[in-house]
NUTI-577877 format. One record per atom (N, C-alpha, C): residue in one letter; x, y, z. Coordinates in steps of 0.001 Angstrom, whole numbers, padded with zeros to 6 digits, always signed. Layout:
N
AXYZ;...
END
This chain:
315
X+151234+143200+158258;X+152445+142378+158273;X+152795+141973+156844;X+154003+142255+156417;X+154409+141954+155040;X+154944+140536+154892;X+155478+139954+155978;X+156043+138606+155901;X+155018+137573+156338;X+154839+136528+155526;X+153895+135460+155874;X+154633+134398+156688;X+154150+134154+157887;X+154726+133136+158775;X+154168+131779+158343;X+154881+131117+157447;X+154345+129928+156771;X+154701+128638+157510;X+154273+128544+158759;X+154577+127354+159556;X+153301+126838+160204;X+153163+125522+160213;X+152005+124898+160853;X+152254+124706+162352;X+153506+124382+162707;X+153877+124139+164097;X+155055+125036+164475;X+155296+125163+165770;X+156550+125744+166252;X+157206+124686+167133;X+158089+123905+166514;X+158759+122816+167226;X+160143+123225+167710;X+160692+124280+167115;X+162014+124761+167509;X+162345+126031+166755;X+163418+126684+167177;X+163919+127841+166420;X+164560+127345+165134;X+165168+126159+165208;X+165737+125534+164012;X+164609+125351+163000;X+164795+125856+161812;X+163745+125797+160798;X+163098+127145+160551;X+163322+128096+161466;X+162837+129457+161245;X+163909+130278+160538;X+163490+131321+159845;X+164420+132254+159230;X+164392+133572+159981;X+165343+134476+159683;X+165362+135785+160347;X+164052+136556+160203;X+163398+136455+159032;X+162133+137165+158827;X+161022+136586+159696;X+161059+135249+159932;X+160076+134620+160816;X+160227+135155+162238;X+161473+135206+162705;X+161743+135694+164061;X+161283+137143+164194;X+161628+137952+163201;X+161240+139365+163238;X+159723+139527+163232;X+159024+138683+162464;X+157561+138745+162422;X+156963+138473+163796;X+157506+137470+164497;X+157016+137156+165842;X+157282+138327+166788;X+158497+138870+166743;X+158861+139948+167669;X+158060+141218+167401;X+157843+141530+166130;X+157068+142733+165801;X+155632+142618+166292;X+155032+141442+166092;X+153663+141242+166550;X+153621+141217+168087;X+154636+140606+168703;X+154696+140551+170159;X+154765+141953+170758;X+155468+142867+170082;X+155520+144261+170545;X+154112+144850+170652;X+153259+144509+169685;X+151880+145000+169723;X+151116+144407+170906;X+151401+143126+171189;X+150711+142480+172306;X+151211+142978+173663;X+152440+143444+173726;X+152920+144076+174967;X+152025+145268+175299;X+151730+146083+174284;X+150870+147253+174487;X+149463+146828+174901;X+148928+145795+174242;X+147587+145310+174587;X+147547+144832+176037;X+148591+144128+176457;X+148618+143557+177806;X+148770+144609+178898;X+149151+145819+178504;X+149293+146895+179482;X+148042+147762+179571;X+147051+147448+178724;X+145794+148190+178774;X+144861+147597+179828;X+143848+148354+180181;X+142851+147836+181122;X+142119+146641+180520;X+141696+146779+179267;X+141035+145679+178566;X+142097+144919+177779;X+142482+143762+178289;X+143598+143008+177704;X+143147+141951+176700;X+141849+141754+176547;X+141361+140653+175736;X+141067+141066+174297;X+141265+140106+173394;X+140890+140298+171993;X+140190+139031+171527;X+139730+139014+170292;X+138975+137857+169779;X+139725+137122+168674;X+141053+137285+168649;X+141861+136690+167573;X+141673+135175+167495;X+141588+134510+168659;X+141444+133048+168671;X+140036+132608+169088;X+139056+133499+168964;X+137688+133142+169350;X+137220+131939+168541;X+136627+130976+169222;X+136139+129774+168556;X+137177+128665+168468;X+138437+128974+168795;X+139502+127968+168738;X+139751+127378+170130;X+140213+126136+170139;X+140486+125436+171394;X+141980+125185+171540;X+142503+125527+172702;X+143921+125342+173023;X+144037+124347+174175;X+144835+123312+173989;X+145092+122345+175064;X+146546+122466+175498;X+146774+122659+176792;X+148120+122674+177358;X+148401+121298+177949;X+149367+120597+177367;X+149689+119229+177765;X+151116+119206+178307;X+151238+119205+179629;X+152554+119305+180256;X+152902+118006+180981;X+153909+117303+180430;X+154394+116074+181046;X+155450+116379+182115;X+155933+117611+182134;X+156869+118084+183153;X+156236+119270+183867;X+156516+119405+185149;X+155997+120549+185895;X+156620+121838+185389;X+155801+122864+185260;X+156299+124182+184886;X+155219+125207+185168;X+155276+125759+186364;X+154242+126713+186759;X+154238+127933+185852;X+155436+128526+185619;X+155445+129802+184915;X+155166+129660+183421;X+155711+128628+182764;X+155461+128477+181327;X+154008+128113+181061;X+153462+127191+181850;X+152063+126807+181649;X+151136+127979+181920;X+151399+128731+182994;X+150562+129894+183308;X+150643+130937+182203;X+151843+131122+181647;X+152050+132094+180581;X+151263+131718+179335;X+151302+130439+178945;X+150551+129981+177777;X+149043+130065+178029;X+148612+129740+179244;X+147187+129802+179569;X+146686+131239+179478;X+147446+132154+180053;X+147069+133563+180011;X+147067+134084+178582;X+148083+133684+177798;X+148178+134121+176407;X+146953+133676+175611;X+146571+132410+175757;X+145422+131890+175028;X+144130+132580+175426;X+143944+132794+176726;X+142703+133425+177206;X+142620+134882+176761;X+143746+135577+176731;X+143721+136972+176284;X+143426+137088+174793;X+143684+136009+174060;X+143370+136004+172628;X+141972+135467+172352;X+141259+135069+173400;X+139885+134630+173237;X+139691+133147+172995;X+140745+132330+173157;X+140620+130890+172936;X+139960+130211+174130;X+139398+129033+173884;X+138969+128146+174976;X+140199+127338+175377;X+140639+127481+176619;X+141898+126880+177058;X+141645+125773+178068;X+142250+124611+177822;X+142144+123491+178749;X+143533+123018+179141;X+143765+122871+180444;X+145019+122316+180937;X+144819+120848+181268;X+145613+119971+180653;X+145528+118538+180956;X+146559+118187+182011;X+146094+117652+183115;X+146994+117237+184192;X+147482+115827+183904;X+148728+115701+183488;X+149264+114415+183051;X+149321+113417+184198;X+149669+113889+185388;X+149857+112972+186521;X+148556+112300+186949;X+147416+112896+186618;X+146139+112305+187017;X+145366+111772+185814;X+146019+111714+184665;X+145339+111274+183446;X+145680+109826+183119;X+145114+109359+182012;X+145390+107988+181568;X+146850+107797+181195;X+147523+108899+180879;X+148933+108811+180504;X+149743+108231+181656;X+149400+108650+182883;X+150102+108152+184060;X+149796+106670+184308;X+148723+106188+183707;X+148336+104786+183909;X+148888+103879+182812;X+149746+104411+181958;X+150388+103574+180957;X+150003+103875+179527;X+149169+104880+179292;X+148797+105247+177934;X+150028+105779+177206;X+150227+105358+175961;X+151389+105810+175205;X+151144+107194+174622;X+152209+107809+174153;X+152095+109132+173543;X+151204+109084+172310;X+151270+107997+171560;X+150440+107876+170361;X+148969+107684+170728;X+148694+106958+171834;X+147319+106854+172327;X+146800+108232+172709;X+147661+108999+173361;X+147290+110357+173770;X+146983+111210+172557;X+147802+111076+171517;X+147591+111843+170283;X+146215+111525+169689;X+145860+110239+169682;X+144561+109838+169132;X+143417+110408+169973;X+143603+110394+171294;X+142575+110940+172199;X+142401+112434+171973;X+143528+113144+171880;X+143471+114590+171660;X+142819+114917+170318;X+143167+114151+169304;X+142620+114398+167967;X+141099+114309+167974;X+140575+113379+168758;X+139125+113186+168823;X+138417+114384+169451;X+139172+115208+170185;X+138604+116413+170808;X+138617+117613+169866;X+139264+117472+168708;X+139359+118529+167695;X+139927+119845+168235;X+141072+119798+168908;X+141695+121061+169326;X+142344+121739+168124;X+142607+123011+168257;X+143256+123759+167180;X+144732+124012+167474;X+145049+124184+168755;X+146426+124432+169193;X+146729+123532+170380;X+147867+122843+170329;X+148297+122013+171458;X+149681+122479+171893;X+149796+122865+173140;X+151071+123293+173713;X+151620+122128+174524;X+152831+121656+174191;X+153353+120432+174805;X+154714+120658+175439;X+154847+120209+176678;X+156163+120102+177317;X+156372+118636+177667;X+157555+118115+177291;X+157833+116688+177512;X+159283+116495+177920;X+159517+115483+178731;X+160870+115255+179248;X+161814+114622+178231;X+161271+114113+177130;X+162116+113454+176132;X+162242+114292+174863;X+163475+114481+174398;X+163726+115202+173149;X+163041+114459+172003;X+162360+115198+171149;X+161723+114589+169983;X+160287+114166+170195;X+159831+114105+171459;X+158460+113663+171724;X+157431+114643+171146;X+157740+115925+171210;X+156802+116929+170703;X+156673+116822+169182;X+157787+116584+168519;X+157747+116414+167054;X+156914+115184+166682;X+157098+114089+167418;X+156317+112876+167156;X+154824+113153+167311;X+154463+113859+168370;X+153056+114190+168596;X+152509+115046+167452;X+153331+115992+166978;X+152879+116898+165905;X+152566+116140+164619;X+153209+114981+164434;X+152982+114182+163222;X+151712+113342+163303;X+151127+113268+164500;X+149972+112389+164707;X+148676+113135+165013;X+148746+114463+165080;X+147529+115241+165368;X+147258+116226+164236;X+146022+116678+164171;X+145638+117640+163137;X+145871+119078+163572;X+146034+119300+164874;X+146200+120651+165416;X+147606+121181+165187;X+147762+122500+165345;X+149088+123105+165368;X+149708+122847+166737;X+150975+122458+166746;X+151655+122089+167992;X+152762+123089+168299;X+152816+123504+169550;X+153864+124422+170018;X+154696+123699+171055;X+155998+123702+170841;X+156927+123065+171769;X+157193+123986+172957;X+156770+123558+174144;X+157018+124324+175371;X+158214+123764+176128;X+159077+123031+175398;X+160286+122464+175981;X+160261+120954+175891;X+161253+120363+175192;X+161328+118896+175107;X+162749+118433+175410;X+162884+117765+176554;X+164178+117227+176960;X+165271+118270+176927;X+166388+117908+176299;X+167498+118854+176126;X+167465+119498+174740;X+166363+119308+174009;X+166311+119726+172604;X+166117+121230+172453;X+164874+121703+172581;X+164623+123135+172377;X+163509+123653+173280;X+163490+124960+173420;X+162418+125684+174128;X+162237+126990+173348;X+161600+126893+172166;X+161593+128031+171233;X+160935+129302+171748;X+159823+129185+172486;X+159172+130421+172933;X+159990+131141+173993;X+160823+130409+174741;X+161719+131079+175694;X+162751+131913+174944;X+163302+131364+173867;X+164274+132122+173078;X+163625+133344+172438;X+162384+133211+172003;X+161677+134344+171389;X+161385+135432+172411;X+160963+135044+173612;X+160704+136070+174639;X+162008+136704+175101;X+163096+135924+175129;X+164401+136499+175469;X+164831+137508+174406;X+164630+137144+173142;X+164987+138048+172048;X+164157+139325+172106;X+162880+139185+172434;X+162000+140349+172565;X+162488+141254+173695;X+162858+140651+174813;X+163361+141415+175960;X+164625+142172+175591;X+165552+141483+174902;X+166811+142115+174500;X+166549+143240+173516;X+165711+142984+172513;X+165464+143996+171477;X+164805+145245+172057;X+163912+145064+173020;X+163265+146220+173625;X+164231+146995+174522;X+165179+146291+175135;X+166151+146965+176016;X+167274+147627+175235;X+167686+146987+174121;X+168862+147444+173375;X+168539+148034+171999;X+167310+147871+171557;X+166917+148433+170270;X+167265+147579+169071;X+167964+146470+169295;X+168366+145603+168183;X+168863+144271+168747;X+169096+143319+167842;X+169726+142046+168206;X+171082+141891+167519;X+171166+142362+166277;X+172396+142164+165519;X+173563+142952+166125;X+174726+142351+166051;X+175998+142929+166512;X+176052+143162+168025;X+175146+142580+168762;X+175271+142603+170219;X+176124+141420+170663;X+176823+141574+171774;X+177586+140472+172354;X+176791+139908+173525;X+176375+138652+173378;X+175543+138002+174385;X+176326+136856+175013;X+176471+136889+176333;X+177166+135825+177065;X+176133+134930+177736;X+176131+133642+177375;X+175233+132654+177979;X+176061+131842+178970;X+175682+131887+180233;X+176557+131381+181293;X+175905+130283+182121;X+176661+129198+182324;X+176211+128176+183261;X+176046+126806+182638;X+174936+126156+182977;X+174699+124767+182599;X+174180+124666+181165;X+175073+124858+180219;X+174705+124830+178801;X+174359+123399+178361;X+175046+122418+178924;X+174887+121031+178487;X+173466+120511+178632;X+172794+120900+179708;X+171462+120359+179981;X+170347+121327+179614;X+170698+122452+178965;X+169735+123533+178787;X+169170+123627+177376;X+167875+123329+177240;X+167192+123556+175961;X+167026+125046+175708;X+166983+125831+176781;X+166920+127290+176644;X+168183+127800+175953;X+169339+127306+176391;X+170608+127725+175786;X+170648+127343+174311;X+170208+126140+173995;X+170236+125673+172601;X+169385+126578+171713;X+168154+126838+172135;X+167272+127691+171325;X+167827+129100+171200;X+168401+129619+172283;X+168968+130966+172231;X+170195+131037+171335;X+171048+130023+171377;X+172232+130025+170511;X+171824+130024+169045;X+170800+129237+168719;X+170326+129178+167325;X+169729+130521+166914;X+168846+131069+167759;X+168166+132320+167398;X+169147+133483+167301;X+170003+133625+168284;X+170937+134762+168287;X+171918+134671+167124;X+172332+133448+166787;X+173189+133268+165617;X+172469+133650+164339;X+171197+133281+164268;X+170356+133607+163114;X+170234+135118+162931;X+170171+135830+164054;X+169970+137283+164017;X+171290+138055+164068;X+172402+137368+163844;X+173733+137969+163699;X+174233+138655+164970;X+173890+138069+166110;X+174498+138510+167360;X+175785+137716+167570;X+176670+138256+168382;X+177903+137553+168723;X+177657+136812+170036;X+177739+135482+169986;X+177347+134675+171151;X+178569+134031+171795;X+178647+134179+173109;X+179671+133501+173903;X+178973+132562+174880;X+179601+131435+175166;X+179114+130592+176254;X+180226+130486+177288;X+179833+130577+178556;X+180793+130500+179656;X+180343+129388+180584;X+181174+128353+180730;X+180784+127202+181547;X+182007+126350+181845;X+181939+125546+182911;X+182993+124549+183103;X+182893+123505+181993;X+183980+122852+181624;X+183945+121864+180534;X+182893+120779+180740;X+182625+120406+181993;X+181646+119350+182269;X+180213+119780+181977;X+179991+121086+181832;X+178633+121582+181584;X+178488+122175+180177;X+179345+121709+179260;X+179227+122076+177848;X+178821+120842+177039;X+177905+120992+176080;X+177533+119839+175252;X+178685+119459+174321;X+178790+118193+173965;X+179898+117757+173096;X+179862+118377+171706;X+178680+118834+171260;X+178558+119395+169909;X+178549+120921+169920;X+179145+121536+170932;X+179085+123000+171068;X+179684+123713+169860;X+180647+123078+169199;X+181313+123715+168049;X+180353+124040+166907;X+179278+123283+166781;X+178391+123469+165625;X+177541+124732+165724;X+177528+125368+166891;X+176687+126549+167072;X+177402+127857+166723;X+178663+127780+166406;X+179392+128984+166013;X+179548+129990+167134;X+179692+129504+168358;X+179820+130393+169513;X+181259+130372+170025;X+181626+131410+170769;X+182919+131447+171433;X+182779+130796+172804;X+183736+129972+173174;X+183658+129229+174430;X+184685+129749+175431;X+184206+130017+176646;X+185073+130469+177739;X+184822+129608+178972;X+185882+129432+179758;X+185766+128710+181025;X+186024+129636+182213;X+186117+130918+181927;X+186386+131907+182968;X+185385+133052+182826;X+184655+133359+183886;X+183607+134379+183825;X+184162+135754+183478;X+185263+136137+184086;X+185803+137473+183853;X+186202+137664+182401;X+186846+136663+181809;X+187237+136748+180403;X+186008+136761+179496;X+185072+135873+179784;X+183898+135744+178928;X+182957+136928+178972;X+182940+137627+180102;X+182013+138748+180253;X+182557+140073+179734;X+183835+140116+179394;X+184426+141377+178934;X+183678+141936+177723;X+183146+143132+177872;X+182481+143798+176758;X+181119+143245+176395;X+180533+142413+177251;X+179222+141825+176929;X+178113+142857+177082;X+177160+142831+176135;X+175974+143690+176193;X+174853+143037+176996;X+174838+141703+176951;X+173779+140926+177610;X+174432+139762+178346;X+174023+139557+179599;X+174513+138433+180389;X+173312+137550+180706;X+173276+136383+180115;X+172153+135461+180258;X+172575+134280+181124;X+172076+134239+182338;X+172397+133150+183245;X+171432+131987+183023;X+171903+130769+183291;X+171081+129574+183121;X+170868+128885+184462;X+169745+128213+184580;X+169477+127446+185794;X+170353+126203+185823;X+170889+125901+186984;X+171679+124686+187177;X+170706+123517+187294;X+170664+122661+186272;X+169632+121618+186199;X+170133+120302+186782;X+170206+120280+188086;X+170746+119105+188756;X+169871+117873+188585;X+168571+118082+188292;X+167687+116930+188087;X+168010+116186+186795;X+168735+116836+185876;X+169116+116180+184615;X+170543+115629+184662;X+171211+115803+185790;X+172603+115375+185884;X+172683+113970+186475;X+173385+113085+185783;X+173530+111720+186285;X+174986+111394+186610;X+175772+112423+186868;X+177183+112214+187216;X+177703+113373+188026;X+179003+113340+188307;X+179624+114401+189118;X+180050+115549+188211;X+179121+116460+187943;X+179402+117589+187064;X+180015+118763+187824;X+179774+118803+189149;X+180187+119959+189942;X+180896+119514+191209;X+181913+120273+191637;X+182542+119951+192925;X+181589+120228+194089;X+180913+121383+194057;X+179923+121742+195074;X+179184+122985+194600;X+178004+123245+195154;X+177238+124433+194786;X+177991+125697+195189;X+178672+125636+196336;X+179425+126802+196795;X+180568+127119+195835;X+181296+126086+195405;X+182402+126283+194465;X+181873+126776+193113;X+180717+126243+192709;X+180112+126677+191442;X+179809+128168+191487;X+179201+128625+192587;X+178881+130047+192690;X+180149+130893+192692;X+181177+130430+193374;X+182431+131175+193430;X+183008+131382+192032;X+182930+130355+191186;X+183550+130424+189865;X+182590+130908+188771;X+181326+130505+188839;X+180419+130770+187721;X+179118+131473+188113;X+178914+131753+189381;X+177736+132497+189797;X+177931+133977+189525;X+176866+134660+189135;X+176984+136072+188781;X+176764+136953+190008;X+177789+137732+190336;X+177674+138767+191361;X+178129+140083+190736;X+178034+141165+191496;X+178393+142467+190930;X+179878+142555+190560;X+180707+141824+191269;X+182143+141845+190968;X+182413+141269+189579;X+181776+140160+189242;X+181952+139564+187910;X+181242+140418+186854;X+180054+140918+187195;X+179287+141717+186246;X+180029+142987+185833;X+180920+143466+186691;X+181690+144682+186392;X+182558+144528+185145;X+182819+143290+184714;X+183642+143066+183518;X+182831+143234+182230;X+181508+143170+182338;X+180650+143415+181174;X+180533+144922+180959;X+179836+145304+179905;X+179632+146733+179668;X+178828+147357+180809;X+179015+148642+181011;X+178334+149338+182108;X+176818+149271+181993;X+176331+149176+180751;X+174880+149134+180550;X+174393+147725+180188;X+175204+146707+180492;X+174809+145332+180188;X+173575+144948+181003;X+172682+144201+180364;X+171491+143725+181077;X+171706+142281+181528;X+171018+141905+182595;X+171138+140566+183170;X+169817+139830+183002;X+169898+138572+182525;X+168712+137768+182266;X+168817+136411+182966;X+167668+135801+183204;X+167607+134441+183752;X+166236+133875+183398;X+166171+132645+182846;X+164876+132097+182430;X+163989+131678+183590;X+164561+131523+184788;X+163801+131101+185949;X+163439+129616+185882;X+163124+129016+187002;X+163257+129607+188338;X+164724+129728+188739;X+165048+130757+189500;X+166434+131015+189885;X+166829+130236+191132;X+168052+129749+191141;X+168676+129248+192367;X+169554+130381+192883;X+168997+131203+193746;X+169746+132349+194269;X+170927+131861+195101;X+172048+132537+194909;X+173251+132145+195627;X+173961+130964+194995;X+173442+130475+193874;X+174106+129384+193134;X+174472+129880+191740;X+173457+130288+190937;X+173727+130837+189604;X+173858+132359+189649;X+173164+132966+190579;X+173101+134423+190580;X+172917+134931+192005;X+173588+136017+192314;X+173462+136656+193613;X+172167+137467+193655;X+171491+137455+194783;X+170220+138180+194900;X+170377+139670+194624;X+171528+140237+194989;X+171736+141666+194762;X+171751+141999+193274;X+172209+141053+192453;X+172207+141251+191005;X+170807+140976+190438;X+170200+139881+190876;X+168877+139504+190370;X+167847+140595+190621;X+167998+141296+191739;X+167021+142309+192126;X+167467+143739+191801;X+168567+143869+191068;X+169097+145182+190709;X+168268+145761+189560;X+167391+146687+189869;X+166465+147225+188863;X+167172+147960+187731;X+168415+148381+187960;X+169164+149089+186924;X+169760+148123+185900;X+169922+146852+186264;X+170590+145895+185378;X+169727+144683+185021;X+168944+144210+185973;X+168186+142981+185768;X+166902+143227+184970;X+166669+142377+183961;X+165416+142437+183190;X+164642+141126+183364;X+164877+140449+184479;X+164252+139148+184730;X+162737+139280+184832;X+162258+140333+185492;X+160810+140550+185574;X+160232+140857+184202;X+160973+141617+183396;X+160520+141929+182032;X+160391+140663+181193;X+161290+139700+181417;X+161209+138439+180665;X+159870+137750+180895;X+159400+137784+182134;X+158106+137155+182438;X+156988+137867+181685;X+157013+139191+181684;X+155999+139956+180954;X+156072+139669+179462;X+157290+139644+178911;X+157456+139419+177476;X+157035+138002+177078;X+157091+137073+178032;X+156701+135700+177741;X+155253+135597+177288;X+154358+136310+177957;X+152950+136267+177577;X+152769+136861+176178;X+153395+137994+175913;X+153262+138662+174606;X+153842+137812+173479;X+155009+137217+173706;X+155647+136393+172662;X+154803+135171+172354;X+154211+134565+173383;X+153389+133375+173159;X+152068+133738+172484;X+151540+134908+172786;X+150351+135386+172069;X+150668+135552+170592;X+151831+136116+170294;X+152220+136333+168896;X+152371+135011+168155;X+152999+134030+168789;X+153196+132716+168159;X+151853+132070+167856;X+150950+132078+168837;X+149650+131435+168625;X+148818+132167+167569;X+148879+133472+167574;X+148194+134275+166560;X+148687+133892+165165;X+150009+133856+164979;X+150574+133573+163664;X+150264+132153+163206;X+150340+131179+164106;X+150021+129799+163729;X+148542+129663+163380;X+147683+130363+164139;X+146235+130263+163902;X+145850+130806+162531;X+146631+131740+162017;X+146335+132303+160692;X+146472+131251+159586;X+147195+130167+159888;X+147405+129122+158891;X+146415+127971+159053;X+145496+128081+160024;X+144470+127060+160186;X+143324+127379+159238;X+142995+126465+158307;X+141872+126732+157383;X+140584+126985+158161;X+139795+127926+157703;X+138578+128323+158412;X+137644+127147+158648;X+137555+126212+157663;X+136621+125082+157807;X+137105+124076+158838;X+138454+124125+159178;X+138999+123198+160166;X+138955+123754+161568;X+138830+125067+161714;X+138905+125691+163030;X+137801+125174+163930;X+138203+124839+165178;X+137268+124346+166158;X+137073+122846+166019;
END
């Protein structure tokens, strides 16, 4: 690898450069091959300890990080927040002090509040990876999405990517808009006005309120989960009306390029954001590939961060 990934933490895509993103994707490509072999394990993180600290439920992201760490040879521990001292009133800073005393090397954190992961990273000695914080960012999701797109299309630059749905509440959308802009892709967002963030202009994206217009000529169609648990007002008339206007079916998909791929970060609300016939269309959908790429991308991130841990501090 010619580019040095000079980062202690991965708190967001913001702060990375194009060479950093490319370094992660190139290494992740190697891990895709490793993960398809009979012997999937390596010793890259042997002797290192990884703690997965999830304040929000996430079966697939936590499982992906756990598998990634174990395949790299790390000792992996999952902390159950709901049954820990945190649930009994322990503050985030108390938790940081407790974790520090265990001398972990990598801490993977998902938290419901934006900025909580950054605060934790300032109070621990370990490298911290953001597995999603509030509405802020979900950097490894954007990296695995980029890996999926690059493997399907051969590149990221000059592709037209349409991000559709609940952009306002989506940290996935935020990280993807930053990464795709960084890699010189043309990004469109398609959503009702109530589901767009007020600062959408700062991302340099094209905004559409009509699926047919927004999907014209798109190379990639990225659907988002409707995050009703984060909504505290009347954002939608009804789920049925939402699907009629903004749910992806083959009729709407026909406006994109003939070889456009369909993505979704999961879990999917079938019949709300996406029709099952599209989600399961093996000729267009790369949703299953995204899950596979997630393990490889997270292995690459942990590998690169571990290279910056001084040998005397490891373990």
